[in-house]
MIDREN-371443 format. One record per residue (C-alpha): x, y, z; residue number from 1; residue in one letter. Coordinates in pm, 1 decimal. Each point is the difference from the previous one (the first is absolute). Layout:
       east      north         up   pado   miti
          X          Y          Z    NUM      A
...
//
This chain:
       east      north         up   pado   miti
    -7470.9     2364.3   -15701.8      1      Y
       47.0     -236.4      293.0      2      E
     -259.1     -263.0       91.7      3      A
     -186.8       71.5      322.9      4      V
       95.9     -205.8      307.7      5      V
     -314.1     -171.6      134.8      6      P
      -77.0      -37.6      371.3      7      H
     -257.5     -239.6      143.4      8      W
     -284.8      126.4      218.3      9      F
     -294.2     -162.6      179.0     10      Y
     -340.7      150.4       77.9     11      C
      -96.0       35.5      365.9     12      K
     -371.0       56.6       67.5     13      V
      -89.7      162.0      333.4     14      T
     -360.6      108.9       59.5     15      D
      -77.2      -17.0     -374.7     16      T
      295.0      232.9      -72.7     17      R
      266.4     -134.0     -232.0     18      E
      364.3       73.6       60.0     19      R
      284.2     -122.2     -218.2     20      W
      302.1     -108.8      203.1     21      V
      342.4      -73.4     -152.5     22      P
      176.1     -331.1       64.1     23      F
      349.5       27.9      145.7     24      S
      281.5       38.8     -254.5     25      A
      115.0     -363.0       44.3     26      Q
     -357.1     -138.0      -30.1     27      D
      -62.4      210.5     -311.6     28      S
      326.5     -124.1     -156.4     29      E
      -97.4     -360.6       76.7     30      R
     -345.1       49.3     -156.7     31      L
      149.5      167.5     -307.2     32      E
      250.6     -284.3      -37.3     33      E
     -278.3     -260.6       19.9     34      A
     -210.1      209.4     -242.7     35      H
      288.6       13.3     -247.0     36      G
      102.1     -365.4       31.9     37      A
     -321.9     -183.2       85.9     38      G
     -204.6      106.7     -305.9     39      K
     -299.5       32.0      235.5     40      E
      -48.1     -372.7       56.1     41      Q
     -293.5     -106.6      215.1     42      D
      201.9     -137.7      288.8     43      G
      243.8      290.0       51.3     44      V
      -24.1      112.5      365.5     45      V
      244.6      252.4      145.0     46      V
       29.3       32.7      381.1     47      P
       10.2      366.1      110.2     48      T
       -1.2      206.1      323.9     49      S
      239.3     -236.8      180.1     50      G
     -196.1     -307.3     -116.0     51      G
     -328.8      108.0      161.4     52      R
     -172.5       65.3     -336.2     53      Y
       11.2     -190.2     -329.6     54      D
      -49.8      175.3     -332.7     55      V
     -172.3     -216.3     -264.5     56      H
      159.2      159.4     -300.9     57      L
     -245.5      -90.8     -275.6     58      R
     -310.0       84.7      202.3     59      A
      173.4      316.5      127.7     60      R
     -111.4      -77.9      356.8     61      Q
      170.7       41.0      336.2     62      R
     -113.8     -267.5      248.6     63      V
       71.4      -16.7      377.5     64      A
      177.9     -322.1      101.8     65      V
      -49.5      -30.6      377.5     66      Y
     -338.1      166.2       57.4     67      W
     -324.7       76.2     -181.6     68      E
       -8.8      329.4     -186.2     69      E
     -167.2      143.9     -308.3     70      E
      199.6      -70.5     -315.7     71      V
      170.5      316.8     -133.8     72      S
       41.1       97.3     -364.3     73      E
      361.5       23.4     -120.2     74      V
      120.5      223.0     -282.3     75      R
      322.4       50.2     -192.2     76      R
        5.8      379.5        0.1     77      C
      174.2      243.7     -235.1     78      T
     -240.0      296.7      -42.6     79      W
     -188.5      186.7      275.7     80      F
     -254.6      282.0       32.8     81      Y
      -76.0      209.5      308.3     82      K
     -320.4     -107.3      175.6     83      G
     -283.6      244.9       74.6     84      D
      -54.6      -59.2      368.9     85      K
      333.5      -32.8      175.6     86      D
      256.0      118.9     -257.7     87      N
      160.8     -346.2       -2.9     88      K
      115.2     -138.9     -333.5     89      F
     -207.0     -283.0     -147.6     90      V
      147.3     -240.6     -258.2     91      P
     -166.1      -44.5     -338.9     92      Y
      -95.5     -351.8     -107.8     93      S
      284.9     -200.4     -153.8     94      E
     -151.1       -0.4     -352.6     95      S
      -64.2      377.1       -3.5     96      F
      348.1       64.9      147.0     97      S
      143.4     -183.7     -301.6     98      E
     -196.7      229.5     -234.4     99      E
      126.3      306.2      186.4    100      L
      358.2     -130.3      -13.9    101      E
      -30.3      -59.8     -374.5    102      E
     -135.4      352.0      -57.6    103      A
      278.0      141.8      218.9    104      Y
      266.8     -193.2     -192.8    105      M
     -130.7      132.2     -335.5    106      I
      -17.8      355.6      138.1    107      A
      358.8      -15.5      129.2    108      V
      154.7     -164.2     -309.5    109      T
     -186.8      216.8     -254.0    110      L
      -16.7      310.4      218.4    111      G
     -377.6       23.9      -60.3    112      E
     -172.6      106.2      323.0    113      W
     -355.0      114.5       84.5    114      K
     -113.2     -359.1      -59.6    115      R
     -353.8      -89.6      110.2    116      K
     -106.4     -338.7      133.7    117      L
     -335.6     -118.2      122.2    118      E
       -8.6     -224.1      309.4    119      S
     -238.4     -300.5       29.4    120      P
     -235.4      216.1      209.7    121      S
       -4.7      257.0     -283.9    122      R
      221.8      248.4      177.6    123      E
      255.8      200.2     -195.7    124      V
      374.8       -1.9       64.3    125      I
      219.7      254.6     -176.5    126      I
      378.7      -30.9      -12.7    127      L
      110.7      367.0      -30.1    128      H
      370.7      -66.3       62.6    129      N
      210.3     -242.7      213.4    130      P
      -57.1      216.8      307.5    131      K
     -367.5       83.1      -52.7    132      L
     -254.7     -273.5      -61.1    133      M
     -363.0       58.3       95.8    134      V
     -312.7     -211.4       55.0    135      H
     -343.8      165.5      -57.4    136      Y
     -336.5     -113.8      134.9    137      H
     -272.4      -22.1     -264.6    138      P
     -273.4      257.6       63.4    139      V
     -349.5     -139.4      -46.0    140      A
     -188.1      204.4     -258.9    141      S
     -378.2       50.6       -1.9    142      S
        6.4      -31.4     -378.6    143      D
       -6.9     -369.4      -88.3    144      D
      168.6       17.4     -341.2    145      W
      286.5      220.6      124.9    146      V
      124.2     -264.3      247.0    147      S
      369.8        5.7      -91.3    148      T
      220.7       59.6      304.3    149      P
      122.4      356.6       19.9    150      T
      311.9      135.0      162.5    151      E
     -199.0      177.8      268.3    152      Q
       -1.7      -79.8      372.3    153      G
      292.2       10.8      239.2    154      R
      301.1     -171.0     -157.8    155      P
      192.6     -263.7      192.8    156      R
      373.6      -53.6      -10.4    157      T
      134.4     -307.3     -181.6    158      V
      342.0     -145.2       85.9    159      K
      217.2     -263.1     -166.0    160      R
      197.4     -242.4      219.8    161      G
       -1.5      -53.4      373.3    162      V
      305.1      228.1       45.3    163      D
     -205.7      305.8      -97.9    164      N
     -279.0      -44.3      255.9    165      I
       21.4       77.0      369.8    166      A
      -31.9     -350.0      139.9    167      V
      211.0     -166.1      264.3    168      E
      119.1     -341.5     -109.2    169      I
       44.5     -212.5      313.5    170      P
      329.1     -163.9       85.8    171      N
       -8.7     -373.2      -44.4    172      G
       26.6     -233.8      298.3    173      E
      310.9     -212.3       61.7    174      P
      -51.7     -348.9     -145.1    175      L
      154.6     -176.1      300.3    176      Q
     -251.0      -73.4      280.0    177      I
      165.9      -62.4      338.5    178      D
     -305.5      -52.8      221.1    179      H
     -376.2      -43.2      -27.7    180      L
     -248.8      164.9      239.6    181      V
     -373.4      -77.1       12.0    182      F
     -212.9      289.7      128.0    183      V
     -340.9      -67.9      159.5    184      V
     -253.0      284.1       32.3    185      H
     -221.1       92.5      295.7    186      G
     -375.7       66.1       18.9    187      I
     -201.3      109.7     -302.9    188      G
       82.6       15.3     -372.0    189      P
      182.0      337.0       25.8    190      A
      341.9       22.4      161.5    191      C
       79.2      369.4       25.6    192      D
     -154.6      342.8       43.7    193      I
      -49.2       28.3     -378.2    194      R
     -209.0     -320.8        1.3    195      F
      246.9     -186.9     -218.4    196      R
       23.7     -378.3      -24.7    197      S
      273.2     -216.6      154.1    198      I
      155.9      -36.8     -348.4    199      V
       46.7      376.6      -38.4    200      Q
      128.8       41.9      357.1    201      C
      253.5     -281.9      -41.0    202      V
      109.6      160.7     -329.8    203      N
       80.0      314.5      201.3    204      D
      187.9     -203.4      261.7    205      F
      203.6     -168.8     -275.8    206      R
       82.5      333.0     -170.2    207      N
      117.3      148.8      332.0    208      V
      215.4     -312.3       55.2    209      S
      170.6       50.3     -339.8    210      L
       87.8      362.5       84.8    211      S
      121.4     -103.6      350.4    212      M
      224.0     -269.0     -154.9    213      L
      156.6      261.2     -229.0    214      Q
       49.9      243.2      288.2    215      A
      124.7     -237.1      273.7    216      H
      142.2     -310.3     -173.2    217      F
      198.1      171.7     -276.1    218      K
      328.7     -183.0       75.2    219      K
     -167.6     -340.4        6.6    220      A
     -181.9       86.0     -326.3    221      Q
      325.8      102.4     -167.0    222      E
      155.8     -331.4      108.9    223      Q
     -315.0     -176.6     -132.1    224      Q
      -69.6     -152.0      342.6    225      Q
     -344.2      158.4        8.6    226      V
     -280.1      -16.5     -255.6    227      G
     -341.4       75.8      148.6    228      R
     -270.1     -135.4      229.4    229      V
     -328.9     -109.2     -159.4    230      E
     -319.6       87.7      189.6    231      F
     -320.4     -186.0      -96.9    232      L
     -348.7       84.5      135.4    233      P
     -224.0     -266.8      157.5    234      V
     -372.2       76.1      -24.0    235      N
     -249.0     -181.5      227.1    236      W
     -282.8      255.7       23.1    237      H
     -158.9      -84.2     -336.9    238      S
       -3.7     -376.0       76.6    239      S
     -169.3       61.4      336.3    240      L
     -266.7      227.9     -146.7    241      H
      -68.6     -234.5     -293.6    242      S
     -133.7     -264.9      243.6    243      T
     -349.5      153.8      -23.8    244      G
       30.1      163.2      342.5    245      V
      -53.0      347.3     -152.5    246      D
     -347.3     -100.3     -126.1    247      V
      -90.3     -127.0      348.9    248      D
      125.5      325.3      156.2    249      L
     -185.7      212.8     -256.0    250      E
     -324.3     -172.8      102.6    251      R
       38.1      102.7      366.8    252      I
      161.5      344.9      -46.5    253      T
     -221.0      299.2       81.4    254      L
      -72.4      238.1     -290.6    255      P
      104.4      321.5      183.7    256      S
      353.1      151.1      -22.8    257      I
       54.8     -235.3     -291.2    258      N
      361.9       92.0      -85.6    259      R
      124.5      -28.5      356.4    260      L
     -169.9     -337.7       47.1    261      R
      142.9     -128.1     -329.0    262      H
      347.3      120.6      103.7    263      F
      -29.9     -179.8      338.1    264      I
     -122.2     -321.5     -169.8    265      N
      290.2       14.8     -242.6    266      D
      280.5       84.1      245.1    267      T
      -48.6       -8.9      376.9    268      I
     -202.5     -324.3      -14.5    269      L
      315.4     -177.5     -125.9    270      D
      124.8        4.5      362.2    271      V
     -316.8     -180.4      113.9    272      F
       23.8     -243.6     -291.1    273      F
      351.3      -90.7      113.7    274      Y
     -126.6      -68.7      351.3    275      N
     -271.0     -235.2     -132.9    276      S
      126.5     -357.6      -41.7    277      S
     -190.3      -43.7     -332.0    278      T
      141.7      305.1     -175.4    279      Y
      336.9      -17.0      178.4    280      C
       52.5     -335.5     -175.1    281      Q
      -80.7      163.4     -338.0    282      T
      245.0      284.2       69.6    283      I
      296.4     -214.7      115.8    284      V
      -57.6     -249.1     -284.3    285      D
       -5.7      284.3     -254.9    286      T
      313.1      169.6      135.8    287      V
      202.0     -323.9       25.3    288      A
     -111.4     -143.5     -335.7    289      S
       55.7      335.3     -174.5    290      E
      353.1       33.4      145.7    291      M
       77.9     -361.2     -101.2    292      N
     -141.2       58.6     -351.3    293      R
      200.4      321.8      -44.7    294      L
      313.9     -173.5      128.3    295      H
      -39.6     -289.4     -249.3    296      R
      -73.6      237.3     -288.9    297      L
      294.6      223.7       91.3    298      F
      240.6     -297.7        3.7    299      L
     -135.5     -121.4     -336.4    300      Q
       68.2      340.3     -153.6    301      R
      333.6       48.9      180.8    302      N
      160.9     -347.8       -1.8    303      P
      343.3      140.5       99.0    304      H
     -133.1      176.6      312.8    305      F
      195.8     -107.6      311.0    306      T
     -101.0      273.5      247.0    307      G
     -219.2      -23.9      307.9    308      G
     -366.7       83.5       51.8    309      V
     -135.0      242.0      262.2    310      S
     -354.8      106.3       80.6    311      I
     -151.6      334.3       98.4    312      A
     -347.8       80.9      128.2    313      G
     -180.2      329.0       49.2    314      H
     -257.9       41.6      279.3    315      S
     -226.1     -310.6       18.9    316      L
      221.5     -164.2     -264.9    317      G
      285.8      -14.7      251.8    318      S
     -223.2     -180.9      252.7    319      L
     -104.6     -256.0     -264.4    320      I
      368.1      -63.7      -79.0    321      L
       93.5      -20.9      369.7    322      F
     -269.1     -262.9       60.9    323      D
      111.3     -192.6     -309.5    324      L
      364.8       12.4      108.4    325      L
      -68.8     -113.5      357.6    326      T
     -172.3     -306.7     -148.8    327      N
      276.3     -103.9     -240.5    328      Q
      174.1     -329.6       72.5    329      K
      377.6       20.3       36.8    330      A
      224.9     -282.3     -127.0    331      D
       30.6     -289.7      248.8    332      P
      381.5       39.0       13.2    333      E
      -41.8      369.9       72.4    334      E
     -246.7      -76.1      279.4    335      N
      239.6     -255.5      147.4    336      E
      287.9      246.9      -22.1    337      H
     -205.1      271.2      177.4    338      C
     -114.6     -244.8      266.5    339      A
      357.0     -114.1       56.8    340      Q
      121.8      358.0       28.9    341      A
     -275.4       88.5      245.9    342      S
       74.6     -314.9      203.2    343      R
      366.0       96.6       22.5    344      T
      -76.0      357.8      102.8    345      T
     -264.4     -106.2      250.5    346      S
      228.8     -255.4      167.2    347      S
      281.9      256.1       25.1    348      M
     -201.4      306.9       97.3    349      G
     -305.7     -162.3      163.0    350      G
      147.4      -46.9      348.4    351      I
      137.3      355.3       -4.4    352      E
     -347.3      126.2      -95.0    353      E
     -150.4     -181.0      300.7    354      V
      261.7      161.1      226.0    355      K
     -104.1      341.6     -138.9    356      E
     -367.8      -76.4       77.5    357      I
       85.7     -109.5      357.4    358      L
      208.2      314.3       47.1    359      K
     -293.2      211.1     -123.5    360      K
     -233.2     -169.4      251.5    361      L
      260.2       38.4      279.1    362      E
       37.0     -377.5       29.6    363      L
      370.6      -24.0      -90.5    364      S
       68.7     -238.8      293.5    365      E
     -182.0     -279.5     -188.9    366      Y
      225.1       26.2     -311.5    367      C
      203.6     -306.4      105.1    368      D
     -317.0     -211.4       37.6    369      V
     -114.3       84.5     -354.3    370      F
      350.2      -50.8     -142.9    371      E
       23.3     -339.9      169.7    372      K
     -335.5     -100.7     -156.6    373      E
      127.6      127.9     -343.0    374      K
     -299.6      230.7      -18.9    375      M
       -1.2      231.4     -303.2    376      D
     -266.3      259.0      -89.9    377      R
     -217.1     -245.0     -191.9    378      Q
        4.1     -253.0      284.3    379      A
      -79.9      276.6      250.4    380      L
     -309.8      101.1     -198.3    381      F
     -121.9     -361.5        3.4    382      L
       32.2      -24.4      380.2    383      C
     -304.1      -57.5      218.0    384      T
      -30.1       73.9      374.0    385      E
       57.9     -369.5       69.2    386      K
      334.1        5.3     -190.1    387      N
      122.6      305.9      189.9    388      L
     -103.7     -160.3      330.2    389      K
      198.2     -314.5      -88.3    390      E
      305.4      219.4      -63.0    391      M
      -32.5      128.9      357.6    392      G
     -104.3      356.2      -84.7    393      I
     -196.7      156.7      292.9    394      P
     -358.2      122.9      -45.9    395      L
       79.1      376.7      -30.8    396      G
      260.4      -31.7     -281.3    397      P
     -222.4     -267.6     -160.9    398      R
     -291.4      244.8      -24.5    399      M
      226.4      272.6     -143.4    400      K
      130.0     -235.2     -270.8    401      L
     -344.8     -133.9      -92.1    402      L
     -139.9      353.8      -26.8    403      H
      293.9       99.8     -224.2    404      Y
      -49.0     -309.0     -221.9    405      I
     -374.9       62.1      -42.6    406      S
       40.8      373.7      -79.0    407      S
      279.0      -64.7     -253.0    408      E
     -194.4     -281.5     -167.4    409      T
     -301.5      225.5      -45.7    410      E
      225.1      255.4     -166.2    411      M
      111.2     -254.8     -255.5    412      K
     -262.5      -87.3     -255.3    413      V
       -5.7     -301.3     -224.3    414      C
       85.5      121.6     -350.8    415      F
      103.0     -231.9     -280.7    416      L
      274.6     -261.5      -35.4    417      H
      185.0       51.5      327.1    418      G
      -64.1      372.3       15.2    419      F
       50.3      -28.1      374.8    420      T
      194.4     -254.2      199.8    421      E
     -261.4      -59.5      269.7    422      I
     -371.1      -29.6      -69.4    423      V
     -236.3      -46.4      295.2    424      P
     -200.2     -319.7      -37.4    425      R
     -325.1      192.5       45.3    426      T
       70.2      201.5     -315.9    427      N
       53.5     -294.2     -231.9    428      L
     -361.9      -20.9     -115.4    429      N
      -37.8      373.6      -67.1    430      I
       -4.0       71.3     -377.1    431      P
      339.2      127.2     -113.6    432      L
       49.9      364.6      -70.7    433      S
     -142.8       -6.5     -351.0    434      Q
     -330.2      -63.1     -170.2    435      V
      -26.9     -374.1      -51.1    436      S
       97.1      -54.4     -363.9    437      A
      209.2     -245.2     -193.6    438      N
      307.7      207.6      -81.9    439      Y
      159.7     -100.8     -335.4    440      P
      377.2      -47.4      -45.5    441      Q
      216.2      224.4     -219.6    442      L
      229.9     -152.9     -263.8    443      N
      301.2      196.0      125.9    444      Y
      153.4      134.6      318.3    445      K
      -20.7      379.8       15.9    446      P
      326.1      174.7       87.3    447      T
     -161.2      302.3      170.4    448      I
     -353.7      105.1       89.1    449      F
      -69.0      377.6      -16.8    450      F
     -315.7      136.7      165.3    451      A
     -107.7      356.4      -95.0    452      F
     -249.2      183.5      224.3    453      G
      -83.1     -328.6      166.4    454      S
     -265.1      -80.6      265.7    455      P
      164.2     -338.3       88.4    456      I
       75.1      107.4      361.4    457      G
     -358.5      113.7       57.5    458      M
     -154.0     -318.1     -146.4    459      F
      228.2     -223.6      210.1    460      L
     -100.0      191.5      315.2    461      T
     -370.4      -21.1      -87.1    462      V
       43.3     -375.4      -56.3    463      R
      131.2      -29.7      355.1    464      G
      375.2      -11.9      -64.9    465      V
      160.8      195.1      284.5    466      K
      358.4      -77.9      -82.6    467      R
      206.4     -142.5     -286.5    468      I
      270.2     -236.5      118.8    469      D
      345.2      153.0      -71.7    470      P
      112.5     -342.3     -134.4    471      N
     -279.5       -9.5     -258.4    472      Y
       80.1       52.1     -367.9    473      S
     -212.6      -56.3     -309.8    474      L
       53.8     -363.9     -107.5    475      P
      119.5       68.4     -357.1    476      T
       86.3      371.7        2.6    477      C
      291.0      138.6      199.6    478      K
      -54.6      373.8      -55.3    479      G
     -290.5      220.0      110.0    480      F
      -24.6      381.4      -22.0    481      F
     -297.3      199.9      128.3    482      N
       14.4      340.9     -175.5    483      I
     -245.9      278.2       80.3    484      F
      -65.8      373.3      -29.1    485      H
      -22.8      171.7      343.2    486      P
     -355.7      125.3      -74.4    487      F
     -132.3     -322.5     -158.8    488      D
     -321.9      -77.6      194.0    489      P
        3.2     -369.7     -102.2    490      V
      363.2      -76.5       92.5    491      A
      106.9     -163.6      327.7    492      Y
      337.0     -101.4      144.0    493      R
      124.1     -358.1       48.3    494      I
      311.4       36.1      220.8    495      E
     -185.4       89.5      326.0    496      P
     -178.2     -337.4      -29.2    497      M
      338.1     -175.9        7.9    498      I
      163.1      219.0      267.3    499      V
     -294.6      138.3      204.3    500      P
      216.9       95.2      298.4    501      E
      211.9      249.6     -199.8    502      L
     -110.0      335.2     -141.4    503      E
      190.1      103.0     -310.4    504      F
      -59.9      188.8     -323.6    505      E
      -29.4     -168.4     -341.7    506      P
      298.4       37.2     -233.7    507      M
      -17.1      330.9     -189.8    508      L
       32.5      -65.2     -373.7    509      L
      279.2      217.3     -141.3    510      P
      -97.9      245.7     -271.8    511      H
      100.9     -129.6     -345.0    512      H
      218.4      308.4      -49.6    513      K
      197.7      -97.3      306.5    514      G
     -115.7      246.6      262.5    515      R
     -283.6       65.8      239.1    516      K
     -280.7      217.4     -129.6    517      R
       71.9      363.4       91.7    518      M
     -305.8       52.4      223.5    519      H
       94.7     -309.6      205.8    520      L
      356.9      128.9       39.2    521      E
     -142.4      338.2      102.7    522      L
     -229.8     -164.2      256.4    523      K
      294.5     -197.3      142.2    524      E
      217.9      312.7        3.9    525      G
     -263.3      197.3      191.1    526      L
      -43.0     -284.0      251.9    527      T
      377.0      -11.3       51.7    528      R
       12.2      380.0       33.8    529      M
     -271.9       -0.3      268.9    530      S
      193.4     -270.5      188.9    531      V
      314.2      218.9      -19.8    532      D
     -186.2      308.8      126.2    533      L
     -151.3     -197.4      284.3    534      K
      342.4     -137.6       98.3    535      N
      163.2      344.9      -14.6    536      N
     -277.4      154.1      209.2    537      L
       21.9     -275.9      260.6    538      L
      380.2       35.4        2.0    539      G
      -20.7      377.6       60.3    540      S
     -255.3      -44.8      279.7    541      L
      219.7     -264.6      162.5    542      R
      303.4      234.1       -8.6    543      V
     -204.7      286.3      143.6    544      A
     -132.4     -221.5      279.1    545      W
      348.6     -135.7       79.7    546      Q
      153.5      348.6       18.0    547      S
     -290.2      116.7      216.3    548      F
       34.2     -286.0      250.0    549      T
      378.5      -36.1        9.0    550      R
      125.2      356.2       41.8    551      S
     -174.3      187.3      281.3    552      P
      346.3      115.8      133.8    553      V
      189.3      274.6     -196.9    554      P
      332.2     -168.4       81.4    555      A
     -106.7     -294.7     -219.4    556      L
      -50.7      217.5     -307.0    557      E
      314.5     -116.6     -176.4    558      A
      -81.9     -365.1       64.5    559      G
     -361.0       41.6     -109.8    560      S
      100.2      170.3     -324.1    561      S
      218.4     -301.1      -74.3    562      E
     -296.1     -229.2       80.6    563      A
     -217.2      211.1     -228.0    564      E
      258.4      -17.1     -277.5    565      A
       12.2     -378.2       41.0    566      E
     -379.7      -23.7        1.6    567      A
      -21.3      228.2     -303.9    568      E
      262.0     -206.8     -179.3    569      A
     -197.7     -312.6       77.8    570      S
     -323.4      157.5     -131.8    571      T
      180.8      123.7     -309.4    572      E
      117.8     -351.3      -62.8    573      K
     -346.4     -140.1       59.3    574      Q
     -162.2      119.1     -323.8    575      P
      275.4     -176.0     -191.9    576      E
      -70.4     -329.0      175.4    577      I
     -376.2       23.9       41.8    578      K
     -112.9       24.2     -363.8    579      P
      213.0     -302.5      -74.6    580      E
     -170.9     -203.7      270.6    581      E
     -337.1      -73.6     -166.7    582      P
      154.9     -126.1     -330.0    583      P
      260.0     -197.2      199.6    584      A
     -277.0     -159.9      202.6    585      A
     -186.5      -88.4     -317.0    586      V
      314.9     -143.4     -153.9    587      K
       62.6     -214.3      301.4    588      E
     -363.1     -108.7       11.4    589      E
      -64.3      -91.4     -363.9    590      T
      242.2     -288.4      -68.5    591      P
      -88.3     -221.7      299.5    592      P
     -376.6       -7.9      -73.3    593      I
      -69.1     -363.6      -76.1    594      N
     -324.6      -26.5     -195.1    595      V
       10.7     -376.8      -41.3    596      G
       42.0     -216.7     -307.9    597      R
     -298.7      123.0     -205.3    598      L
      240.0      204.5     -217.9    599      N
      312.1     -204.4       71.8    600      G
       87.7      205.5      309.4    601      G
      -23.4      332.8     -189.4    602      N
     -244.5      283.5       61.3    603      R
     -352.8      -45.4     -141.2    604      I
     -186.3      333.3       33.2    605      D
      107.6      279.8     -236.9    606      Y
     -168.9      341.5       -3.8    607      V
       11.0      241.0     -296.7    608      L
       82.7      367.6       50.0    609      Q
     -308.5      215.5      -54.8    610      E
       24.4      285.4     -252.7    611      K
       10.9      358.7      135.9    612      P
     -354.5       75.3     -125.5    613      I
     -132.1     -318.7      164.8    614      E
      126.0      103.1      343.3    615      S
     -237.7      300.8        3.4    616      F
     -306.8     -218.4       51.2    617      N
       20.4     -372.3       71.9    618      E
     -373.9      -58.5      -52.2    619      Y
       -6.1      170.1     -337.7    620      L
      269.9     -230.8     -137.7    621      F
     -108.8     -322.7      173.0    622      A
     -159.8     -156.7     -311.3    623      L
      289.2      117.4     -217.4    624      Q
      233.7     -158.6      260.3    625      G
     -162.2     -340.3      -57.2    626      H
       24.5       23.4     -379.3    627      L
      342.8      162.9      -40.3    628      C
      218.5     -312.4      -26.9    629      Y
      -28.2      -54.0     -378.3    630      W
      194.4      316.1      -84.9    631      E
      217.1       21.0      313.0    632      S
      368.9       -0.7      -95.7    633      E
      101.0      -73.6      360.9    634      D
     -218.9     -314.7        8.8    635      T
      126.5     -120.8     -339.0    636      V
      362.6       61.5       99.7    637      L
      -36.7     -206.4      319.2    638      L
     -155.3     -285.5     -203.8    639      V
      286.5       11.0     -254.2    640      L
      267.0       33.9      271.0    641      K
     -125.4     -306.4      189.3    642      E
      -48.2     -209.9     -315.1    643      I
      347.4       73.8     -135.8    644      Y
      158.2      -45.5      343.0    645      Q
     -101.6     -368.6      -19.8    646      T
      218.4      -15.8     -315.2    647      Q
      291.6      178.8      166.1    648      G
      -54.5      323.7     -197.0    649      I
      -12.3      327.7      195.8    650      T
      -92.0      362.4      -77.0    651      L
      267.9      221.2     -156.4    652      D
        0.5      207.6      319.0    653      Q
     -170.9     -121.0      319.6    654      P
     -275.4      240.1      103.8    655      L
       41.8      166.2      340.4    656      P
     -226.4     -154.1      261.6    657      G
      -47.9     -324.1     -191.2    658      S
       67.9     -331.3      166.3    659      Q
//
């Protein structure tokens, strides 16, 4: 006889259905150790699930640390029976498991089997032999005095020890946390197509990140350079809807199409709440205070943490974060440093810029006049007609310059904290591009801001922002990535607002397995093939036309055949060169695109590759496209890649097509 090895489980209740879930092997060992050593003292608390849940050992309760959640029952499990409904094994209570273990020990040592035990709910368990142990339901009898449980009814299998039941024990998480990411949700209480909460969706995101770390950062893990990234959800919806606004809405909501109206009140109205100064203040206060609270609590529980903090927002959540970040105050020294740098660049490049403008307006002959007056771009934009007259510029060129200045100034819109260099005086009293609210300060400087399926570009445009100054960067955050699915109806680009004069595609996110999806490769291949066919056809027609026009005289036959051979050779060579041209053009085009300082000079817009089934009908998968980010390996891998790049750690093998 060998004593059974216990494993710890907790009970998860979803829609009144109970499901027993095993702790990871390392958590279970830690709980067993505390159970053995702690003698069940009142104060024994064991952190589990990467420190996100505490288990109060004596009360047998699992309690969420960072967010509100129902307390789960915890059990030290040794014996299990197969449940009726879903064929999953359910653990017996700890006291009854001890009785079963005792009976099993006696049966094994004495060799006496066919032992009967009665469970607390008066059900019968029979131990036939080590391999066959059965649990019978009592059958209710109509006769009152014959109420002893009988061995009728469908028997259920009984198993001893977690090794004998088909249950997947999760791998534990690395103890070392390298980086912390706060994730802010969008409209409504549900975050995905299965109507799950932000907590459940972020759990998925975290699980995908652990598998991506194992797949793509294996070397760094082996050298213990990499632990894991912790993702914590930030919930603002419940705080907003606990202000009593729901009662007010209920009073004015029409009784027809009740479910649809309730859904609209609970989700879509969040956008309108954010555009109302009263509720916008509630939302930004909740998001900032919650992120500050989580940050403080995380540092209390992880005193040795030295990593950075990043933030991610989905849908409306990304806009809330963007508005918060644009209103953070940078350190005075940092401001001074930036100002000094911009002064240096403007003094060096300003005069050259003015020369470019004059050249554009065909007024190059006045370059010397402007150079003599030490006129840079900023000074030019402050010029009035009187100033230009004093410089001796004739009326015609004067009008051209003034028209250029006024049209350019209209293009530039006053954003926040020096978003643009020049602001027309008439615009100074216009409310800035956000709802007027008092934006709170964060206790830390985020390393990177990730926006998933974000409407930031659309909201800025609606607020009257025509262009983002290329020199603008978020005051306290140097990185910004706008990640979207190609069919996401809520997502908008950012880069065209910085470089409106250029047309270029967003960066295609490489597939996490290091290739393009097959249907995209096929589409590209077909496009290339049609280009080849077109080129060949044109080449053949050209040869035919040349031979037709050049050789009307028979005596020139020899010469013409040589010309034809040459032409044919040239057309044969063409297919080899032509297909290469489009990629070459793209290669030449991509690196020089300067999208400003919003992401430190790097690209901002990143588009996911749609799945083959999604490409059949864009409309059908539009909603799925907006809610796909939580389980998207490609999104998670980009987040991890960028976070670890700030620590000088790279992927085992760079993915093709990545920056």
